[in-house]
ZAKOL-199695 format. One line per 3 residues: number of its first residue (from 1); their letters; for each residue z, x, y of N, C-alpha, C, O. Coordinates in nm, 4 decimals, decimal comma, always signed. Each point is the difference from the previous one (the first is absolute). Layout:
ZAKOL-199695
NUM) a) Z/X/Y/Z/X/Y/Z/X/Y/Z/X/Y ~ ...
This chain:
ZAKOL-199695
1) mkn) -3,9322/+2,5017/-4,4098/+0,0210/-0,0128/+0,1425/+0,0428/-0,1434/+0,0329/-0,0605/-0,0968/-0,0458 ~ +0,1683/+0,0861/+0,1278/+0,0526/-0,1291/+0,0394/-0,0748/-0,0530/+0,1207/-0,0332/+0,0748/+0,0920 ~ +0,0074/-0,2028/-0,0933/-0,0637/-0,0644/+0,1139/+0,1106/-0,0504/+0,0926/+0,0755/-0,0892/-0,0385
4) enk) -0,0642/+0,1443/+0,1600/+0,1046/-0,0387/+0,0953/-0,0473/-0,1144/+0,0881/-0,1116/+0,0003/+0,0519 ~ +0,1985/-0,0964/-0,0371/-0,0257/-0,1091/+0,0936/+0,0749/+0,0316/+0,1280/+0,1227/+0,0103/-0,0014 ~ -0,1933/+0,0050/+0,1108/+0,0596/+0,0326/+0,1294/-0,0643/-0,0848/+0,1073/-0,1180/-0,0348/-0,0055
7) isa) +0,2032/+0,0023/+0,1059/-0,0576/-0,0637/+0,1184/-0,0619/+0,1102/+0,0860/+0,0248/+0,1188/-0,0208 ~ -0,1033/-0,1601/+0,1150/-0,0653/+0,1000/+0,0853/+0,1035/+0,0718/+0,0859/+0,1081/-0,0530/+0,0257 ~ -0,1413/+0,1711/+0,0172/+0,0897/+0,0793/+0,0850/+0,0299/-0,0750/+0,1297/+0,1119/+0,0063/+0,0507
10) ehl) -0,2099/-0,0763/+0,0025/+0,0185/-0,0771/+0,1240/+0,1017/-0,1125/-0,0211/+0,0864/-0,0227/+0,0847 ~ -0,0969/-0,0475/-0,1979/+0,0954/-0,1070/-0,0294/+0,1408/+0,0561/-0,0206/+0,0975/-0,0583/+0,0474 ~ -0,0869/+0,1687/-0,1166/+0,1303/+0,0626/-0,0214/+0,0610/+0,0429/+0,1334/+0,1198/-0,0173/+0,0224
13) eti) -0,2017/+0,0727/+0,0648/+0,0472/+0,0411/+0,1317/+0,0521/-0,1203/+0,0794/+0,1028/+0,0095/+0,0670 ~ -0,1730/-0,1211/-0,0747/+0,0428/-0,1221/+0,0695/+0,1341/-0,0478/-0,0542/+0,0895/-0,0341/+0,0773 ~ -0,0749/+0,0312/-0,2093/+0,1250/-0,0441/-0,0627/+0,1151/+0,0921/+0,0404/+0,1080/-0,0478/+0,0346
16) lkq) -0,1299/+0,1773/-0,0385/+0,1048/+0,0953/+0,0363/+0,0424/-0,0164/+0,1453/+0,1188/+0,0075/+0,0311 ~ -0,2155/-0,0299/+0,0587/+0,0325/-0,0207/+0,1417/+0,0801/-0,1286/+0,0175/+0,0970/-0,0027/+0,0756 ~ -0,1366/-0,1031/-0,1445/+0,0726/-0,1261/+0,0104/+0,1441/+0,0155/-0,0502/+0,0934/-0,0517/+0,0613
19) qkd) -0,0763/+0,1222/-0,1717/+0,1338/+0,0222/-0,0549/+0,0857/+0,0831/+0,0953/+0,1191/-0,0263/+0,0167 ~ -0,1805/+0,1262/+0,0450/+0,0713/+0,0833/+0,0968/+0,0422/-0,0839/+0,1205/+0,1124/+0,0126/+0,0487 ~ -0,2037/-0,0992/-0,0005/+0,0307/-0,0871/+0,1140/+0,1136/-0,0965/-0,0354/+0,0909/-0,0213/+0,0803
22) lqa) -0,0960/-0,0369/-0,2001/+0,1062/-0,0903/-0,0432/+0,1345/+0,0715/-0,0067/+0,1017/-0,0530/+0,0447 ~ -0,1020/+0,1724/-0,1003/+0,1250/+0,0760/-0,0121/+0,0572/+0,0319/+0,1376/+0,1212/-0,0077/+0,0201 ~ -0,2075/+0,0433/+0,0745/+0,0470/+0,0297/+0,1361/+0,0598/-0,1255/+0,0639/+0,1033/+0,0073/+0,0666
25) llt) -0,1678/-0,1218/-0,0868/+0,0527/-0,1247/+0,0562/+0,1339/-0,0365/-0,0625/+0,0917/-0,0427/+0,0701 ~ -0,0799/+0,0591/-0,2014/+0,1261/-0,0299/-0,0667/+0,1119/+0,0931/+0,0467/+0,1148/-0,0423/+0,0138 ~ -0,1478/+0,1664/+0,0099/+0,0975/+0,0950/+0,0529/+0,0444/-0,0427/+0,1395/+0,1187/+0,0046/+0,0323
28) nig) -0,2151/-0,0464/+0,0503/+0,0331/-0,0456/+0,1354/+0,0869/-0,1256/-0,0033/+0,0914/-0,0141/+0,0812 ~ -0,1192/-0,0768/-0,1743/+0,0817/-0,1210/-0,0131/+0,1434/+0,0390/-0,0359/+0,0951/-0,0563/+0,0543 ~ -0,0797/+0,1511/-0,1445/+0,1341/+0,0464/-0,0360/+0,0727/+0,0585/+0,1192/+0,1191/-0,0249/+0,0188
31) lle) -0,1902/+0,1029/+0,0623/+0,0601/+0,0583/+0,1199/+0,0411/-0,1100/+0,0974/+0,1090/+0,0043/+0,0571 ~ -0,1968/-0,1028/-0,0385/+0,0319/-0,1099/+0,0912/+0,1192/-0,0814/-0,0498/+0,0842/-0,0417/+0,0794 ~ -0,0770/+0,0191/-0,2095/+0,1141/-0,0737/-0,0560/+0,1295/+0,0780/+0,0220/+0,1045/-0,0588/+0,0277
34) sqk) -0,1116/+0,1893/-0,0398/+0,1174/+0,0826/+0,0240/+0,0420/-0,0084/+0,1467/+0,1188/-0,0109/+0,0305 ~ -0,2155/+0,0158/+0,0592/+0,0295/-0,0126/+0,1425/+0,0571/-0,1382/+0,0303/+0,0952/-0,0131/+0,0769 ~ -0,1540/-0,0900/-0,1380/+0,0479/-0,1361/+0,0190/+0,1471/-0,0097/-0,0417/+0,0810/-0,0600/+0,0705
37) hgf) -0,0480/+0,1180/-0,1827/+0,1377/-0,0016/-0,0495/+0,0943/+0,0631/+0,1034/+0,1072/-0,0535/+0,0281 ~ -0,1480/+0,1660/+0,0270/+0,0801/+0,0662/+0,1029/+0,0148/-0,0856/+0,1247/+0,1083/-0,0080/+0,0580 ~ -0,2174/-0,0562/-0,0169/+0,0051/-0,0867/+0,1182/+0,0924/-0,1194/-0,0235/+0,0719/-0,0413/+0,0909
40) lhq) -0,0731/-0,0140/-0,2114/+0,0879/-0,1125/-0,0305/+0,1474/+0,0416/+0,0103/+0,0839/-0,0778/+0,0454 ~ -0,0536/+0,1993/-0,0874/+0,1372/+0,0499/+0,0150/+0,0349/+0,0174/+0,1481/+0,1124/-0,0291/+0,0411 ~ -0,2071/+0,0759/+0,0379/+0,0249/+0,0154/+0,1434/+0,0241/-0,1355/+0,0654/+0,0868/-0,0132/+0,0863
43) iad) -0,1640/-0,0878/-0,1275/+0,0194/-0,1360/+0,0532/+0,1406/-0,0485/-0,0330/+0,0681/-0,0572/+0,0851 ~ -0,0250/+0,0802/-0,2086/+0,1349/-0,0419/-0,0405/+0,1050/+0,0695/+0,0856/+0,0983/-0,0624/+0,0402 ~ -0,1179/+0,1900/-0,0121/+0,0953/+0,0747/+0,0834/+0,0056/-0,0559/+0,1420/+0,1079/-0,0160/+0,0570
46) vnk) -0,2253/-0,0136/-0,0002/-0,0045/-0,0543/+0,1361/+0,0630/-0,1389/+0,0022/+0,0753/-0,0322/+0,0919 ~ -0,1055/-0,0510/-0,1929/+0,0601/-0,1335/-0,0058/+0,1522/+0,0082/-0,0091/+0,0702/-0,0801/+0,0617 ~ -0,0194/+0,1754/-0,1374/+0,1454/+0,0183/-0,0118/+0,0588/+0,0375/+0,1363/+0,1032/-0,0535/+0,0406
49) ave) -0,1698/+0,1461/+0,0299/+0,0469/+0,0414/+0,1321/-0,0029/-0,1180/+0,0982/+0,0905/-0,0147/+0,0821 ~ -0,1939/-0,0683/-0,0905/-0,0106/-0,1181/+0,0863/+0,1175/-0,0941/-0,0255/+0,0650/-0,0462/+0,0937 ~ -0,0385/+0,0185/-0,2208/+0,1101/-0,0905/-0,0339/+0,1341/+0,0559/+0,0450/+0,0840/-0,0749/+0,0498
52) efk) -0,0624/+0,2046/-0,0662/+0,1251/+0,0617/+0,0444/+0,0144/-0,0090/+0,1519/+0,1098/-0,0230/+0,0508 ~ -0,2212/+0,0414/+0,0221/+0,0056/-0,0071/+0,1461/+0,0218/-0,1434/+0,0461/+0,0664/-0,0229/+0,1011 ~ -0,1215/-0,0743/-0,1742/+0,0242/-0,1405/+0,0346/+0,1495/-0,0309/-0,0053/+0,0524/-0,0700/+0,0866
55) vel) +0,0156/+0,1222/-0,1880/+0,1443/-0,0215/-0,0125/+0,0714/+0,0617/+0,1197/+0,0905/-0,0607/+0,0573 ~ -0,1314/+0,1811/-0,0202/+0,0598/+0,0684/+0,1152/-0,0206/-0,0821/+0,1278/+0,0926/-0,0174/+0,0792 ~ -0,2154/-0,0328/-0,0601/-0,0286/-0,0812/+0,1189/+0,0806/-0,1292/-0,0009/+0,0499/-0,0439/+0,1036
58) qhq) -0,0376/-0,0168/-0,2224/+0,0743/-0,1260/-0,0082/+0,1479/+0,0215/+0,0324/+0,0634/-0,0868/+0,0600 ~ -0,0086/+0,2008/-0,0989/+0,1397/+0,0296/+0,0354/+0,0169/+0,0141/+0,1511/+0,1024/-0,0398/+0,0557 ~ -0,2023/+0,0960/+0,0096/+0,0108/+0,0221/+0,1442/-0,0352/-0,1239/+0,0818/+0,0682/-0,0309/+0,0977
61) yga) -0,1763/-0,0419/-0,1374/-0,0497/-0,1094/+0,0822/+0,0217/-0,1393/-0,0611/-0,0176/-0,1008/+0,0685 ~ +0,0549/+0,0948/-0,1943/+0,0082/-0,1288/-0,0684/-0,1356/-0,0326/-0,0614/-0,0889/+0,0850/-0,0053 ~ +0,0737/-0,2088/-0,0410/-0,1263/-0,0427/-0,0609/-0,0999/-0,0299/+0,1112/+0,0194/-0,0929/+0,0785
64) ini) -0,1262/+0,1721/-0,0722/-0,0970/-0,0138/+0,1092/-0,1429/+0,0099/-0,0523/-0,0258/+0,0536/-0,1078 ~ -0,0667/-0,1074/+0,1884/-0,1435/+0,0233/-0,0167/-0,0423/+0,0919/+0,1137/+0,0316/-0,0264/+0,1159 ~ -0,1025/+0,1336/-0,1477/-0,0372/+0,0998/+0,1006/-0,1493/-0,0099/+0,0294/-0,0824/-0,0056/-0,0913
67) nle) +0,0490/+0,0036/+0,2203/-0,1388/+0,0065/+0,0437/-0,0390/+0,1479/-0,0029/+0,0525/+0,0796/+0,0780 ~ -0,1439/-0,0429/-0,1671/-0,0358/+0,1408/-0,0174/-0,0861/+0,0553/+0,1131/-0,0240/+0,1206/+0,0066 ~ -0,0223/-0,2080/+0,0821/-0,0811/+0,0492/+0,1112/+0,0854/+0,0491/+0,1164/-0,0343/+0,0979/+0,0662
70) dgs) +0,1469/-0,1672/-0,0415/+0,0799/+0,0402/+0,1163/+0,1475/+0,0249/-0,0317/+0,0760/+0,0388/+0,0887 ~ -0,0347/-0,0604/-0,2133/+0,1384/+0,0272/-0,0388/+0,0975/-0,1128/+0,0301/+0,1183/+0,0099/-0,0326 ~ -0,1667/-0,1167/+0,0945/+0,0911/-0,1120/+0,0267/+0,0335/-0,0688/-0,1319/-0,0710/+0,0139/-0,0996
73) ytl) +0,1825/-0,0891/+0,1019/+0,0375/-0,0687/-0,1231/+0,0608/-0,1360/+0,0313/+0,0459/-0,0268/+0,1110 ~ -0,0475/-0,0568/-0,2125/+0,0650/-0,1299/+0,0070/+0,0956/-0,0107/-0,1181/-0,0261/+0,0527/-0,1081 ~ +0,1371/-0,1219/+0,1308/+0,0967/-0,0192/-0,1074/-0,0538/-0,0998/-0,1019/-0,0698/-0,0952/+0,0349
76) iee) +0,1030/+0,1184/-0,1588/-0,0373/-0,0927/-0,1067/+0,1178/-0,0932/-0,0200/+0,1116/+0,0439/-0,0280 ~ -0,1375/-0,1734/+0,0425/+0,1068/-0,0970/-0,0192/+0,0283/-0,0125/-0,1486/-0,0916/-0,0035/-0,0821 ~ +0,2183/-0,0033/+0,0490/+0,0367/-0,0160/-0,1403/-0,0391/-0,1392/-0,0462/+0,0155/-0,0976/+0,0734
79) ekv) -0,0663/+0,0892/-0,1957/-0,0369/-0,1290/-0,0562/+0,1252/-0,0751/-0,0393/+0,0933/+0,0568/-0,0567 ~ -0,0925/-0,1847/+0,0875/+0,1125/-0,0824/-0,0411/-0,0345/-0,0612/-0,1342/-0,1084/-0,0551/-0,0187 ~ +0,2008/+0,0654/-0,0733/-0,0226/-0,0503/-0,1345/+0,1004/-0,1107/-0,0272/+0,1198/+0,0156/+0,0238
82) ged) -0,1710/-0,1293/-0,0747/+0,0867/-0,1128/-0,0325/+0,0769/+0,0263/-0,1286/-0,0154/+0,1044/-0,0634 ~ +0,0984/-0,2011/+0,0263/+0,0832/+0,0155/-0,1189/-0,0821/+0,0184/-0,1271/+0,0464/+0,0625/-0,0954 ~ -0,1674/-0,1163/+0,0935/-0,0830/+0,0106/-0,1202/-0,0910/+0,1230/+0,0045/-0,0992/+0,0075/-0,0725
85) nvk) +0,1341/+0,0890/+0,1588/-0,0754/+0,1256/+0,0158/-0,1440/-0,0222/+0,0451/-0,0886/+0,0783/-0,0338 ~ +0,0654/-0,1846/+0,1099/-0,1325/-0,0282/+0,0539/+0,0030/+0,0376/+0,1488/+0,0943/-0,0324/+0,0722 ~ -0,1986/+0,1007/-0,0293/-0,0080/+0,0421/+0,1398/-0,0063/-0,1229/+0,0901/-0,0773/-0,0928/-0,0238
88) vee) +0,1602/+0,0945/+0,1273/+0,0047/-0,1102/+0,0953/-0,0476/+0,0528/+0,1337/+0,0546/+0,0975/+0,0517 ~ -0,1561/-0,1611/+0,0045/-0,0496/+0,0431/+0,1301/+0,0584/-0,0908/+0,1078/+0,0103/-0,1214/-0,0174 ~ +0,0269/+0,1821/+0,1266/+0,0547/-0,0739/+0,1128/-0,1126/-0,0758/+0,0704/-0,1113/+0,0516/+0,0103
91) ak) +0,1375/-0,1700/+0,0369/-0,0969/-0,0766/+0,0778/-0,0068/+0,0613/+0,1389/+0,1022/+0,0364/+0,0582 ~ -0,2215/-0,0256/-0,0068/-0,0175/+0,0606/+0,1332/-0,0303/-0,1027/+0,1032/-0,0177/+0,0335/+0,1171
């Protein structure tokens, strides 16, 4: 007759529950990572649409800064660049 070494049933039950909990958490992390990946693609799509609309607005209004609260805008003055490609600011 072989002498079996076993942990108690209570200890085995605890280990099995912990392993089940870990597996569920790892599965949830995988699901969240998959969702995150999808959201990152959606962000890229929205950013692309924003950039395309900026070009459309610039064609219609020129280079402007828009107040997002009331829709008013101010023109953006073009930067003056010296011969050495250094930005030159006008004295006010």
